[in-house]
N, C-alpha and C positions, 0 to 999 in steps of 0.2 A: 783423034777417042770423042764420041761424043757425050757431050755434057749434059748431063741430067737435064731434066726439068724441073722449076722449082713449084714446091708444093707449098700449098696455103692450108693451112690448120686454122679451124675457129677454137678459140680456146677463152678462157674467162682470166682477168687481171688478179693475180695474188695481193694485191694491196687492202687497200679499205671494204669496208660493208656495201659501195652502192654496187660492185658485181657487174663492170664493163667489161663487156665482147671484146676481145682480142682476136686480130686475125696473123698470124705469125707465118710471115713467109720463110721457108729455110732453099737456099739458092742450091744451083748444084754445084757449087764448091763446097755448100754446109753454110753457108754464112745466114745470118738469122739478124732478120728485121720484125718490126711490130709495125701494127696500125689500127687505130678503130673499127671492129664491125660495127657498118654502119644497120644490120637487119637485125644488132642486139638491143630489144626493148629498155636495156637497163641505159645505154648510153650514144645510140645509135650514131655510133662513129666517132664521138666525142672522147681525147683520151687526158687524163691531166699529164704534167711535168715527169711524176713516176712511172705511172703506164706507158707513156711514152718512149723513156728512156730503159725500158727491160732487157732489150737485145743489150743492153751497156753491164748488165749485172749476170749475164749467166757464164763470166770465164771461170776457170778450174782455179783459179788463182784462191786460194785459203779454202779449198774442197778439201772436205774430211770425204775418202778415196777408200781406207779400206778400215776394215775392224781393226780397235786397237784394247789392248787390256795395260793399264798401268803403264800406258804410253809405248808399247812395243806392238807390232801388226802382228795379227795373227789372223786365223781363217774363220771364217762365218758358224761353222759346225763348233769350235771350239768358243766362238766369244755368246753363242747362244746357250752352248750347253753350260756356260758358266753363268750368265744371267739366271736360270732356269733352276739352277741346282742353289744359289745363293738366295732368291726369292719362294724359293720350295722351303729350304730350311728354317727360310725367319717364321712362315707359316706353319711350320711344325714346330717350330720352337716357343712361338710366342703368340701364334693366332692369325689370322688375315686381316687384321689392323694394324700388325706392323709393319704393311709394305702400303706403297702408297704411288699412284702414275701423276704425274703433273703436264698437262699435253695443252694445246694449243689452237687458238683460231685459224692457223697457218694450215692444220691438218684438213686433208680432204675428209667428208662425210664418210667413205667407208674406211679412211685410217681411223677416224672418230669410234664408229660402228663397232671395231672389231676389239679399240681398248677398253671399251666401254661394256663389251659384253664379258670379254676375261674378268675384268675384274668384280664387275657386279653379280655376275652369272655363275661364273668360276672358282675365283677366288675366293668372293662372297663376302667382300668387305665392299662399302660405297668410295672409298679413299681414293675416289680420281677427281681430279678439279683440274680448271683449265686457268689459262691466263684471261680468258674471256671473264672472269669472276673478277677483271679489275675495270673490266671498259662496260658491261652488260649485265652484273647481277642485280643492279637495283632496278633495273629495265624491267628484269624478269618478277621481280620479285612484285612491284606494281600492277606488271600484265596481270598477272596469278590472283592478287588480292582482288583485282577490280573486274577483270573476266571470266575469273576461275580457271584460264590457262593462258599460255605464254605467247598470246596473239596481236603481233600487228596486223592492228586493224587497216589501213589504208595503203595506196600505193604511190608508183612516183608522178603519174599523170595529175593526182591532186595538186600536186606543186604549181602543177602549169594550170587549173583551172580553179583555183581558190586567190579570194579576192582580200585577204588578209593572212600572210603568214608569220608566226610570230617565230623565230629565233631562239632559243632560250640554252644557255651554255652550249654552243654549238659555233664554231669557227667554220664555218662550211666552203666558206674560199679557201682557204686552206687542206683542211683534213677531207673534206671530198668535193673535190673542186668541181665534179660534170655537174652533181645535183645542184650546184652552185650557178651553176653553169645555166643549165632549165631552168632554174628562176629567172636570172638576169634575161634571158630570150623570151621568157613569159611576159617579163615587165617591161621589153620593151613594146610588146605588142597590145601589151592591153596596160597601159601608166597609171591607169587609175587603181591596180594592183597595189596595194602597203604593205610595205616590210617593217617587223618592229624586232630589233636586235636588243636581247638582254644578257648582259654580259659585265664582269667588271672591265675590261677591258675594252679599249676601241680598237676589235681587230678589222682585220680587211674584210672583214663582211661587214662591216658598217658602210661600205662605200656605196652599197644600194639600199639602208635600213632609211626609211623616214623616218624612224621615229628611234632611237637608243638611251635605253634602260641602265646605266651603269650603275646597278647594284652593287653592295658590300657582298662579300662572300657569303656563302651559304642563307643568307636570305630572300633565296624562292619561296619558301614554303610561305611565307608570310605572302609574300605580292600575290602570288593566284590564291591563296585563302583574301585577301584583300581582293581579289577580281571576282572570287565569288559571291562576297559580299554584298560586290556595286550590281553585279548582274542579280542578284534579288530584289534589290532595291532598286530596280530602274525599270522592271516589269520586263526582261529577258529572257526570265526562266522558262522551261516549255514544260508547262505544269503537264500534262498530258503523258508528254514522256516520260517524265520521272515519276509520274503515278503506276503506269503501265510497265515500263523496263526495267523500273531498276529498287533500289531499297535501301536506304540508310542516311538518306538525303538532309532528312531534320538534325541528325548528329552532328553533319557534318558540315550543317550550316552555322549552328550552335557555336561551332568552332570557329568560325570566321565571324561571327559577330563578335567577339569577343575583341578583335581590333580594328580600332577607326584609325582615320587615315593619319591622326597624330603619331598613332604606335606606327603605321607604316613608315612614315617619313622616319623614325627614328629609326627604323630597324632596317630598310633599305637603303638609307644614303640617300634617294630619291624624290628629288620635289614635289610637292603636291600636287602641282597642277601635271605637271607631267607623267604624275601616276593618274591622274584622271583623266587624260589622255588618253592614254593606253586603254584602260578600264572601257569610255564609251565606243574606242573604235571598237575593242573586242567584240562590246553589247550590240553595233550598232550592222556589228557585218555579220551573214549567216555564213556565208565559207569561209571558214578558218582553218589551216593547219598549224597548228603545233609542233613544229620540229626540235629535238632537244637530243644532246648527247654525252660526250663524259665532264660538262661544268655542272650538269643535273646527276649523273652517276655518282661520279668519283666525292663522295660526299657521306657524312656520318649522316646526314639526314636523308639520304639519296634517294629510299623507298618513297620517303613522305612527299618528296619532291613531283615524284611520279608520278602520285595521287592524288597530290593537289592539281595537278595537271590535266588530269584525266578526269576528274571532278567537274572542271570547267565547262568541259565539253559534254558528260552525262546532263550536265545543269540544262543544256542548252540543243540536246539532241543533236549535235553537233560531231557525228559518228555513224562509218558504215554507209555513208552518200558520198556523191564528188566534191572533189575540194572542201571537208573537212574531217576532222581527225587528228588526235595525237600520234605523232610520228616518232619513232624510238629510230635514228639513224647508227647503225653499228658500226665499229671501229674498224673490226678484220673480214679479211674476204668469206671465214665459213662459223664466224660467231653463231650466228642460226643454224646453221648445219649442225654442229655442234649438242644445241640446245634440242636439236628433234632427236638425237640418238641418247641423251641422255647423259651428257660428256662434262655434268654439272655433278657436287657432290650429293646435292637434294633432290637429285629427279631421277626417274626411269628412262626406260628408252620410249621415244614415241607420243613425248609430253604424258607418260602417266606417273600417278606422285608414287614415292617410295613411301611416304607414310600410310600410302592405302594398302593392306594386305589385300584386298581382292587384285589390284592391277599388278602386284607383286608375285601371287600365285601366277596369272597369267604370262606374266614375261617369263617366269620360270619354267611354263610348261611350253611355253612358244618355242623355249629353247632349250628344251630336257636337259637344265641344267641341273647339276647336282645339290644346289644352293641359291639362295639370290640373298643380295644384301637386304637385311631388315631393318635397317636405321641410316640417314641420312649419314654420308663420311665427313671429314674434314675439308673444308673450306680454305680456298688457296691460303689465307694467314697463318689458320688455325696448323696448317698442314704442314708448313714451313716451324712454325711454333715444335711439333710434336716432332720435326727433326729435330730438331735444335735441345728438347731434353732427354732424345733416346726412345721415344716411342717406336718409330718411327724408323727401324734396321734396315729397310731395303727402299730406294726413292729411284723412279724412272722418269725423266723428263725426256717430253719428246717436242722439237721442234720449239723451243721458246726457249729463252735465257734471262730465269727468276734473279741474276745476281746484279743484275742492271734492273730489272723493272719493277721488282716488289719493293715495298715500303720498307724500312728499315733494312736497306740491301745490306748493312754491313754485317747483321747479324745473321739474315738469311745464308750471306757468302761462308760466315763460320760454322754455320748449321750444317751446310752441303759438304763443307768440307770436314767435317768430325761424322759424318755420315758413317756407319761401319759396309754400308754398300751403294754405289751409287751409279746408274747409267743413265747414258744422253744420247736420246738418236736425235741426228741432227744434218745438215746440210755443208758447215761450219765446222771448219776443226780448232779454233780458237778462239771460241767465244769467253766471255769471262764466268759463264758455268760450263762451257765442255771442257775446261782446263783442271775441272775438280775431280772429273769422272775416272771410276776405275776402268770404266768399258766404256768406249764410242761405237756408236754402230752408224756408219754411214747412209743416209737416209736419200731417196730421192728426191733432188727440186723440181719447181716451176718450167714445164717442157718436158719434163721425162718421167713424169708420175701422169697417172688417169685417174678422173673420178669425178665428184660432183660437188658445188658448192653453192651455199643460199646464202641472198642478198638479204639486205633490207625490207625491201617488199613481197617475202618471200616467194621470192622466185629461184628456183633450182636450175642450174647451170651447170655444162659441164667443161671440165677441165682437161683438154684431151695432151696427149702424148706427141711431139713432136724432137725429140733430143733424145740419142741413146746413153741411159745411165753409166757416167761415168765410172771406171775403175769397177770396184765391188757395188759400187750404190743399188740399194734396193728399195721398193715403196714401204712405207710403215704400216699399211695391211700384213705386206709378206712377212715382215719382223715379231711382228706380234703373234700371228696367226703361229710361226715356227716355235718362239717360246711358249704357246698355249699346249701346241704337243707334244714336246718338252715336257713342261708339268703333267702332262697324261691327259690332257682331254684334247688330242687329235683330230675325234670323230666331229668336234663341232666346229672345227676350224679348218675344214678340209677347202679352203677357196682358193681358185685356182686363178682368178680374174677378177676386179673390182667391178664387174656385172653383178657377178653370182651377190658380191654383199648387197650392192646396192638393189638389187629385187628381195633380197632378205630382209635387208631395211622396212622396204615399201610394204613386204606382206606383213610384218609384223605392225605396222601403222595401220593397218585396214581388220587387224585379226581383233574378232571378236567388239569391232567398233560401229556401233549403228549411230553415231552421227553424237555421241556425248562426246570426244574427243575430236578435239580441234584439227590436231594433224593428222591428215588420212590421204597417200598416195597411193593407194591401194593401186592404182590403177596400172602402177608399173610391177605389181608383185610377180608376173611371171616371165619381166624383161630377160632376154637373151642378149649373148655379145653381139650382137648387129643391130638391135635396138637399141641398145647403152650405146653404141657408137652414134648414132645417128639421133641421139636426143637431142630434142628442141628446148631452148629454155622454155620451165613454164613455171608456175604458182601454183603452191598447195593453198586448200586443198582442190587434193584431184583424184577424186573416186573410183571406185570401177563402175560406178553409175553414170558419174559425171563428168565435165569439164573444170577446168578450172575456176579460180574464182579471185576477183581482182580483190574486191573488200568484204570485208567481214563484218558482221552485226548488220547487214542490208535491214534483215527481218524483225530486229529489235531483241533478241535471243542469242541468250550468252552463255556460256560452257559452267555454269553454277548447277548446284543442283533443282533450283527452280527457276534457272532458265534466265533469272534477273540480273543484272551490273550491282556492283556493290560501290556507294558509294564509300570512303574511307574516311574517315575521323581523325585529320592529322590535326596536329599539334604547332605552332609555329615554335623554332627550337628556342633555347635561352640563347639571350645575346653574349659571346662569348668576350670573356673578359681578356685583357692583352697580359701574354706572358711575360714576367718577369725578367728584361735582360734581351728579350726577343719581340723588337714591335712592330716587327713588319710582318706581313700576309705573303707567304710564298704560293705562287700559284704553281702548278706544273702543266706541260700540255708537248702539243708538235709543232713542227715548223713545215711550212711548204712543201718541200722535195725530199723528206727523211723520212723514214719509216723504222718505227720501234727502235730497236738497240742497233740500227745501222749493217745488221750480216747483208743485207744486200742490197740497201740504195748506198753504201759506202765504197762499192764499186765501181760505181759511176762518177768517172769528172764533173760531168755535165749535172748533177743533182748537187755537189759539194759548192758549185760556186757561187750559189747565192748565200749560204751562211756556210763558212769552211769551218767555224771552232766553235766551242757553245759559247753562249752568254747570259747576260742577266741582264732586263729591259728596267729601268729604274726611272723614275717620276726624277723630270728636272729639280723639284724642291728636295726629293730625299738624295740625291746628287750631292747638291750644292752643302747641303745638311752633312753629309758624311763626307765631304772634300773629295768626291769624285768626280774627276773630268774624264768625256769623252775617250773611250778605249783604253780608260784603264783598265787593269783588273782587280777582282773584286773579289773577296773570301765571302762564302755565302755559310752562315752556321744555323744548327740548330741544338738542342741539347744532346743531337745521335751523332753528329759529326759536320764535317766543312768539305766545300768544294769552291775550286779555283775557275772564274772564270771571267769574261770578257765584257765590261758594261757597255752598254746601249742605251744611251740615255733617250727618254722619249715619252712624250704626252700623252702616248697610249695607252701608259699605263695611270692608276687613281695615285695619287700620293697615300702613302702607308704601306702601296704592294709594290709586288715583283713576283716576274716569271720568268721561266727558267725552263729548255725544251729539255724534253726525258731522252734524247735519243745516244749523246755520247755517253760512250765506255771506254773502260780501261786498255781498251784497243786502238782509241782513235785521240785521245786524250789523260792528261799526267791526272787529272781530278776531277771529274768532272758530274761523274753518277749521281744525279739529282734525287733518286731513290735513297738514295744513305742519308738524304735530310729527312725524309717522313717517318714520324710514326706508324705502327700499324694500327692506328683507329679505325674502324670498320663502323657500318650501317650494322644495326643490330639486327635487321630483317635476311638483309640481301648477305652482310659478310662482304659487299666491296668496301676495298680501302678508300680513305678518304686523303686524295692527292691534290685537293684545288686549296686546302685554305690550312697552309702550317705555320706557325710563328716562328720568323727568322730575324735575323740579323745580318746587317753586311759591315764589310769594313777593307777600307781602299789596300791593296796586296803593293807595298814597297817593292820594287824593282832596282836595282840597282844596276841593269842592264836591259833592254828588249832586243828581240829578234824576228826576223823575221827567214825562213830558207826556202829554193826552189833545189828540189834534189831529184836528180834519174833515177836516183836507189833508194827505194823504202830502206831508212835508217836500223839497223836491228837494237837498238837502245839510244834515251836521248839523257844525256846529262842536265837536265834545268829542273829547276822546279816548279816550270810553268809549260808545258808545251802542249798541241792539237796540230793533229796531222789529218792531212786531206788529200784523196786522190785529185789530180790534176792532169789537164792532158802530156802524156809523155813522161811523170813522175810522179813527185810527192809535192806537196807547199806544206810548210810546218809554222807554225806561231810557239815564238819561244819568251820566255822569260826566267832571267837570274836573279838569286836574292844576295848572291856577292857575285863580283868580279872575277873573272878569271885570270891566274895569272900565265897563260899559254893561249891567248887566243888561233893564232894559226892552228897550233894542233887540234884543238876543238874543233873544228871548222872541219881540219882532215878527217878525222874520227867520222864525223857528221855526213861529209859528201860521202865516205867510202871510196876516196880515190888519191893518187900521188900524181893525179895528171899536171898540167901544166898551171901554174898558179898566173892569179894577178889580184892586185890587193891594192885598198888607199884607208886610208884613216887623217883624221883631224882630232891630233889631242886635245883641244881646246872644247871642242863639241861636244868628242867621247865618240864619234861616229867612226864606224870602220865596214869597210865590204874588202866580200872575195869574193873570186871567183875560181874556179877550176876549171880547165879544159882538157877532152880527150879529143883525140882526130878532130879538129878543127870545132865540137859541138860543145856546148857546156854540160858539165857534169854536175853541175853543183856552185849555187851564189847564195853567200849567207851575208845577210844587213844586220849592225847592231848600232843601238845609238840608248843613250839613256834616256829616251823618251823613248813613249810607241812609234815603231817604225814610218817615216812617211816612205811611202813605196809605192809605184803603180804595180799592185800585186798583180792584175790581168798582165799588163805588160811583162813583167818578169816571169809570171808562169810561161808567157808564149814564146818567150826564148829557150825553153827546152827542144823545141821542135823546129825551131830556124839555126841556120847559120851563122855563126859566129865569129869567123875567121879575120872578119877584116877589125882594123884599132878602131873605126870609128865605134862599132856596133857595141866590140866590146868597153869601149868610154860608155858607152850608154849602160852595157849591163850591168858595170859597177856605179852606174848613176840614179839606176832602180828609175828610169821613165824613156821614153822614147826620144830622139832626136829632133829636132823640127824635121817638121811634115810628118813625123810617124802619129801613130794612131793610140790614143789611151780611152779603153773603153770605158774607165769606172769598174766598182764595183756591180756585180752583174745581177740586174734587176729580173732579167725576163731567162729564163735557165733555158726553155725551149728554143731557144734560135739566140740563145748569151750577149742578149743585146745589155748593154753596161750605162749606167746612171748618165754618164757623160756624154754619151749618146742620144740619150734621149732629150737631154738639156740639150744639144746642138740641135736637134729636130725641131724644140720649141723656138729656140732663139732663130731657126730659119722659117718662122711664122707658124708651126702647127699647134692650135689652140684647142683640139681635143684628143681623148684619147685615142679616138680613133684614127684622127691625122697622126698622130702619133704612131699607131699600127702601120698605118699606111705607108707611112715613111721608111720605119723602120723596120716592122711586124711583129716589135716585142707587143705581148697582150693578144695577138691574133692566133696562136693554138686554145691552149687549156685557159686562156684568162684570169690566174691566177692573180697575176701581179698587175693587174689595174688598178688596184688600189694605191699602190708605189708608184705607177704612173702619175696616177691624178694628182699625188701629192708632190712629185717631181715639177709637175705641171703649175701648178698652183703657187711651188714656190718661185717657178721663174716667171711666172705671168707678174705675180704680187711684187716682182724686186727687178723689174728688167735690165736695171743698168747694174747690177750686183755681179761681181763674178761668179760661174753657177761652185754651188758647193753643197754636195750632196753625202750624207754622213748614212752609209746601209752598213752591216756588217760585211766584211771581206770573206 
């Protein structure tokens, strides 16, 4: 029988807001592989480690395949009827504001559009908000205050033609690696390009920085006020631009003049000479792009930070021109698309304003809706407060996991558990939020659904279907439309395919739009299915009359009533006092190879090799003060709760500050949901939570026994005070710690391994070390290492034994030893996830004569794909070259 020819489908990556083009190749046997799309203008073929591993995350393990009601499988009709009945009853008995949708930047624009239309135009409430509130709301608010609309002025090309790039609150190397690599390539071509990094941490991004300002948390407003003051005093202002195209400059400058250099040093913690070096560089360089992300946005002063940055660009006329402007880098693949359709509680569709009666009437008339939301709805934090106090009677969560990602996550969990009716539509059955739902609805995932997403530079790209949805999974837009129909609104939700939704969305953007609104893609208002299938990536606006626009504000006109940009008079926030009992500042964020709450990346063994367990970065001084050693376990706590994570002692942190990743949840670790520690403090303008500056304390967790296990089968439960589990090749790897010793360790091991196969064991009563292994048909079913101190075994080598034959006595002896025998290869902790290159292999290449990152790459392939590991390669290289006679010792979290 002839095998079908491979299919090649152009689609878009579902991770960050870079919006990389991806080509999915489906073989004749149905196997999927992915590579970067060289023709896509966002990435030109580059992919980061997460994008390169996409084919490893589309398996059906943990998939939600059928509708469920109270844990029991049911059919679509019954589930949808119940959802419509419960939401309808709540609206009838308690009013439209008694229901809410909490949606996601993981949705496609068409899903978002239908959800927003149902809530605001047919239910009549604005209680729809999105997890984009957690990442981009301050940027939205800052744009609207300054420009009159949520408009990102520039494009990615600006990063390549700028002479100075200021990266503030953005670990671009790990969080947006493809953009980072575009900057690296540009700097290699033009070494005169300068990079300034503004970040409390010395992140991987500092590897390319010419200047690093390690500011105190939340001192960004003061820093950029100081810059504005310097610009005015150094003659760098563009007075003609200020007078002709802006208002409010005088008041903004008066606030900046209140801070002298002494005040700036005190507030930022940066030496005066370093501050003046940055200010002088900014003033003297015409082509400046300021890139900012969550370190700016996730703050109680986030909107003011955004406007302080924009003020400096307006004051120098550095906006709307090649290589100039503020660039807000979005965190999710469709955060921008959600903003376009009005998916936030304080917005209307097509960038219209919910506070504007004319806009409300226009949208209502276009939709032919019976009503329209008359006021902003509840933003995310307030929404879950309303769930907690009973104002919200019915909640629908779509494609997100707020029990892990929301601040005050413990109380969010309790609120959802006690809500009278909760619906979750998702691809995964076992998220921390899904387990609290009364109704679970199986949504189509990446590769199974069709629609559009919008990236950071306003570029709309297609996501295309190349997989058949498994089980009863359906697209989110279909699910929402079916509920709308059952609620009596079927005539307005007759969509049969996403092309129809996109066409309506595009038509609304152009409806009675005479150029007063920034978002206009009216050129596609009559698109059909064939045109939608063939749609190439384009930047908005794309009106009926014109082509796409790369840069906004090139003519100096903005979307305010008088066409002028607004300087916003911002004030430096008061210096925060140390909270008694919580002397440290907790910062949260992302790591290189994981994404959000790991529901996708947790399926990839490759992506768990760099960091396989949750950790806390601690400066050596703080570690010594708290008697915490390398690889100890640490209890991190605030007034709200506590978590248990591994210590990573590193000078990347400032003394007094710690960092914990946001990704780990109750599916992958015993106690690592870091957002249980963060209070629901928000920016007063944007409603965005402050997740970067949380008072905290740390203490060493005293374990009686530590453990490490490699298992062929995933354990159903783990009886340990601390555990962290990660997918590995052939099975699972588990880190363990116990507060007390067991009376029967062999029984614990049998339960953990889940096998009664052929055992092997070793113990040393003097050192307290114990090793157990179990074999089935000559292959390792599991091995468990226990010790009084953090277990010192070659983890990568131990993991590799799951896919190796283990029949010989010599091999089994090595398994119990936890390291390869003579002639064996120990890669060490993985540094390069793309090619699986370990620290020991990199150190070995240096020992053989490699003296540069490029040389290490040529010898090992490390750092030659996405490049995100180059900073770590450089640190290993520098350490080896500085101490060539010393035995290589590289500490990287397993």
